[in-house]
C-alpha positions as a Markdown table, in Angstrom:
| # | Residue | x | y | z |
|---|---|---|---|---|
| 1 | Met | 0.0 | 0.0 | 0.0 |
| 2 | Leu | 1.2 | 3.5 | -0.8 |
| 3 | Asn | 0.4 | 6.9 | 0.7 |
| 4 | Phe | -0.3 | 9.7 | -1.7 |
| 5 | Asn | -0.1 | 13.1 | -0.1 |
| 6 | Leu | -1.4 | 15.2 | -2.9 |
| 7 | Ala | -2.8 | 18.7 | -3.6 |
| 8 | Leu | -6.4 | 18.4 | -4.8 |
| 9 | Asn | -6.8 | 22.0 | -5.9 |
| 10 | Lys | -7.3 | 24.0 | -9.2 |
| 11 | Leu | -3.6 | 25.0 | -9.4 |
| 12 | Ser | -0.6 | 23.3 | -11.0 |
| 13 | Phe | 0.0 | 20.9 | -8.2 |
| 14 | Gly | -3.6 | 19.9 | -8.4 |
| 15 | His | -3.3 | 19.2 | -12.1 |
| 16 | Val | -0.3 | 17.0 | -11.6 |
| 17 | Ser | -2.1 | 15.2 | -8.7 |
| 18 | Ile | -5.2 | 14.5 | -10.9 |
| 19 | Cys | -2.9 | 13.1 | -13.6 |
| 20 | Ile | -1.3 | 10.8 | -11.1 |
| 21 | Leu | -4.6 | 9.7 | -9.7 |
| 22 | Arg | -6.0 | 9.1 | -13.2 |
| 23 | Glu | -3.1 | 6.7 | -13.9 |
| 24 | Leu | -3.7 | 4.9 | -10.6 |
| 25 | Trp | -7.4 | 4.6 | -11.3 |
| 26 | Gln | -6.7 | 3.2 | -14.7 |
| 27 | Arg | -4.5 | 0.6 | -13.1 |
| 28 | Gln | -7.2 | -0.1 | -10.4 |
| 29 | Glu | -4.7 | 0.6 | -7.6 |
| 30 | Lys | -5.9 | 0.9 | -4.0 |
| 31 | Ile | -4.1 | 3.6 | -2.3 |
| 32 | Cys | -4.0 | 5.8 | 0.8 |
| 33 | Leu | -5.2 | 9.2 | -0.5 |
| 34 | Leu | -4.4 | 11.9 | 1.9 |
| 35 | Pro | -5.0 | 15.4 | 0.5 |
| 36 | Ile | -2.7 | 18.2 | 1.5 |
| 37 | His | -4.4 | 20.6 | 3.9 |
| 38 | Asn | -7.7 | 18.6 | 3.5 |
| 39 | Gln | -8.7 | 21.2 | 0.9 |
| 40 | Ile | -10.4 | 19.6 | -2.1 |
| 41 | Asp | -11.5 | 21.5 | -5.2 |
| 42 | Val | -11.2 | 19.7 | -8.5 |
| 43 | Ser | -14.0 | 21.7 | -10.2 |
| 44 | Ser | -11.7 | 22.9 | -13.0 |
| 45 | Phe | -11.0 | 19.4 | -14.2 |
| 46 | Lys | -13.0 | 17.1 | -16.5 |
| 47 | Ile | -13.6 | 14.1 | -14.3 |
| 48 | Glu | -15.6 | 11.1 | -15.5 |
| 49 | Pro | -18.2 | 9.8 | -13.0 |
| 50 | Glu | -16.2 | 6.6 | -12.5 |
| 51 | Phe | -13.0 | 8.5 | -11.8 |
| 52 | Ala | -14.8 | 10.8 | -9.4 |
| 53 | Gln | -16.1 | 7.7 | -7.6 |
| 54 | Tyr | -12.5 | 6.3 | -7.4 |
| 55 | Ile | -11.3 | 9.6 | -5.8 |
| 56 | Gln | -14.2 | 9.6 | -3.3 |
| 57 | Thr | -13.6 | 6.0 | -2.4 |
| 58 | Glu | -9.8 | 6.5 | -1.9 |
| 59 | Leu | -10.4 | 9.6 | 0.1 |
| 60 | Arg | -12.9 | 7.8 | 2.3 |
| 61 | Asn | -10.5 | 4.8 | 2.8 |
| 62 | Gly | -7.3 | 6.8 | 3.0 |
| 63 | Lys | -7.1 | 7.2 | 6.7 |
| 64 | Thr | -8.2 | 3.6 | 7.4 |
| 65 | Arg | -5.4 | 2.2 | 5.1 |
| 66 | Trp | -2.8 | 4.8 | 6.1 |
| 67 | Ser | 0.4 | 3.8 | 7.9 |
| 68 | Arg | 3.6 | 5.7 | 8.5 |
| 69 | Lys | 5.3 | 2.5 | 7.3 |
| 70 | Asn | 3.8 | 2.9 | 3.8 |
| 71 | Pro | 6.1 | 4.6 | 1.3 |
| 72 | Thr | 4.8 | 8.1 | 0.5 |
| 73 | Leu | 4.7 | 10.3 | -2.5 |
| 74 | Lys | 4.2 | 14.0 | -1.7 |
| 75 | Cys | 3.6 | 16.4 | -4.5 |
| 76 | Trp | 4.1 | 19.9 | -3.0 |
| 77 | His | 6.5 | 22.8 | -2.5 |
| 78 | Ile | 9.9 | 22.2 | -0.9 |
| 79 | Asn | 8.8 | 24.3 | 2.1 |
| 80 | Gly | 6.0 | 22.1 | 3.4 |
| 81 | Ser | 7.6 | 18.8 | 2.5 |
| 82 | Glu | 9.0 | 18.6 | 6.0 |
| 83 | Glu | 5.5 | 17.6 | 7.0 |
| 84 | Ser | 5.1 | 14.0 | 6.1 |
| 85 | Val | 2.6 | 11.2 | 6.5 |
| 86 | Gly | 5.2 | 8.4 | 6.2 |
| 87 | Gln | 8.7 | 7.6 | 7.3 |
| 88 | Glu | 10.0 | 7.3 | 3.8 |
| 89 | Gln | 8.8 | 10.1 | 1.6 |
| 90 | Val | 9.5 | 10.8 | -2.0 |
| 91 | Ala | 9.0 | 14.5 | -2.8 |
| 92 | Phe | 7.9 | 15.7 | -6.2 |
| 93 | Val | 8.7 | 19.4 | -6.1 |
| 94 | Trp | 9.1 | 22.4 | -8.4 |
| 95 | His | 11.9 | 24.9 | -8.0 |
| 96 | Glu | 12.6 | 27.7 | -10.5 |
| 97 | Leu | 15.5 | 29.5 | -9.0 |
| 98 | Asp | 19.2 | 29.0 | -9.3 |
| 99 | Ala | 19.8 | 28.7 | -5.5 |
| 100 | Leu | 18.5 | 26.9 | -2.5 |
| 101 | Thr | 18.2 | 28.3 | 1.0 |
| 102 | Pro | 19.8 | 26.3 | 3.9 |
| 103 | Ala | 16.3 | 25.4 | 5.1 |
| 104 | Glu | 15.4 | 24.0 | 1.6 |
| 105 | Val | 18.6 | 22.0 | 1.5 |
| 106 | Asn | 17.8 | 20.5 | 4.9 |
| 107 | Ile | 14.2 | 19.6 | 3.9 |
| 108 | Leu | 15.3 | 18.0 | 0.6 |
| 109 | Ser | 18.1 | 16.0 | 2.4 |
| 110 | Asn | 15.4 | 14.5 | 4.6 |
| 111 | Gln | 13.5 | 13.0 | 1.7 |
| 112 | Lys | 14.0 | 9.4 | 0.6 |
| 113 | His | 14.0 | 10.5 | -3.0 |
| 114 | Ile | 13.3 | 13.7 | -4.9 |
| 115 | Leu | 11.5 | 13.9 | -8.2 |
| 116 | Val | 11.8 | 17.0 | -10.4 |
| 117 | Ala | 10.2 | 18.0 | -13.7 |
| 118 | Asn | 13.2 | 19.4 | -15.5 |
| 119 | Ser | 17.0 | 19.2 | -15.9 |
| 120 | Phe | 17.5 | 22.8 | -14.7 |
| 121 | Thr | 16.1 | 21.9 | -11.3 |
| 122 | Lys | 18.0 | 18.7 | -11.2 |
| 123 | Ser | 21.3 | 20.6 | -11.8 |
| 124 | Val | 20.5 | 23.2 | -9.1 |
| 125 | Phe | 19.7 | 20.4 | -6.6 |
| 126 | Glu | 22.9 | 18.6 | -7.5 |
| 127 | Gln | 25.0 | 21.7 | -6.9 |
| 128 | Tyr | 23.7 | 21.7 | -3.3 |
| 129 | Gly | 24.4 | 18.0 | -2.8 |
């Protein structure tokens, strides 16, 4: 079982989260869906009734399936990724600057793995170890 700590909002993180959830739905995966900040607004997305039902079911069952021992994917800002729902967290973050603060370096160094969307971010992160 995997924890998915995702943003379910109308912004870019919400779009990525919906894409991840759609793939999981198509694979018929049972997950622990734990929305960030418990704020849910997916009104800007075209969601089929069956997919909406999957989201509702996984939200309803998320906390009953949740365990800190489950590997976790968190799709969120670097700042905020220090808050985790699992012991081993993979952070999928965006970063558009050419530098990291000491706090950001510390937060990133406490993730099991870090996923990034582009080679620029990867090179910046690599510069900071």
